[in-house]
C-alpha positions as CSV (number, residue, x, y, z in Angstrom):
1,M,90.1,-28.9,176.8
2,F,87.5,-28.5,174.0
3,N,86.1,-25.3,172.6
4,S,82.7,-26.6,171.6
5,Y,80.1,-29.3,172.1
6,Q,80.8,-30.6,168.6
7,E,84.5,-31.0,169.3
8,T,83.8,-32.8,172.5
9,R,81.2,-35.1,171.0
10,A,83.6,-35.9,168.1
11,A,86.4,-36.7,170.5
12,L,84.1,-39.0,172.4
13,E,82.8,-40.8,169.3
14,S,86.3,-41.3,167.9
15,G,87.8,-42.6,171.2
16,Q,90.2,-39.7,171.5
17,I,88.8,-39.2,175.0
18,T,86.5,-41.2,177.3
19,C,83.5,-39.8,179.3
20,H,85.4,-40.9,182.4
21,E,88.4,-38.8,181.4
22,L,86.2,-35.8,180.5
23,V,84.3,-35.9,183.8
24,S,87.6,-36.4,185.8
25,H,89.0,-33.3,184.1
26,Y,86.1,-31.1,185.1
27,L,86.0,-32.6,188.6
28,K,89.7,-31.7,189.0
29,I,88.9,-28.1,188.0
30,I,86.1,-27.9,190.5
31,R,88.4,-29.2,193.3
32,E,91.1,-26.7,192.3
33,N,88.6,-23.9,192.6
34,E,86.8,-24.9,195.8
35,R,87.7,-21.5,197.3
36,L,85.2,-19.9,194.9
37,N,82.3,-21.7,196.6
38,V,80.5,-22.0,193.3
39,F,79.0,-25.5,193.9
40,V,76.9,-26.4,196.9
41,E,77.3,-30.1,196.3
42,V,79.5,-32.1,193.9
43,Y,78.4,-35.7,193.3
44,E,81.8,-37.0,192.2
45,A,81.2,-40.8,192.6
46,E,77.8,-40.6,190.9
47,A,79.3,-38.6,188.0
48,L,82.2,-41.0,187.5
49,G,79.8,-44.0,187.7
50,K,77.5,-42.5,185.0
51,A,80.6,-41.7,182.9
52,K,81.8,-45.3,183.1
53,K,78.4,-46.6,182.0
54,L,78.3,-44.2,179.0
55,D,81.8,-45.3,178.0
56,Q,80.6,-48.9,178.0
57,K,77.7,-47.9,175.8
58,L,79.9,-45.9,173.4
59,S,82.4,-48.8,173.1
60,A,79.6,-51.2,172.3
61,N,78.3,-48.8,169.7
62,E,75.0,-48.4,171.6
63,T,72.8,-45.3,171.2
64,V,73.5,-42.6,173.8
65,G,71.7,-39.4,174.3
66,R,72.4,-36.3,172.2
67,L,73.7,-34.4,175.2
68,V,76.5,-36.9,175.9
69,G,79.7,-34.9,176.0
């Protein structure tokens, strides 16, 4: 999807992609690779809920943490 943190952050800030879309993308990859048993637990609902809140902050031009993205 993106090659670097900077690309991801820029896409989020410009509205090219939402946090919800980004999280959904990675959750889909996790589900597609369940057979690898890489994750003990995946908190999908919580991750999507936090992504939605971050999207609301971004759309309201509120300050979000540096690690968003």
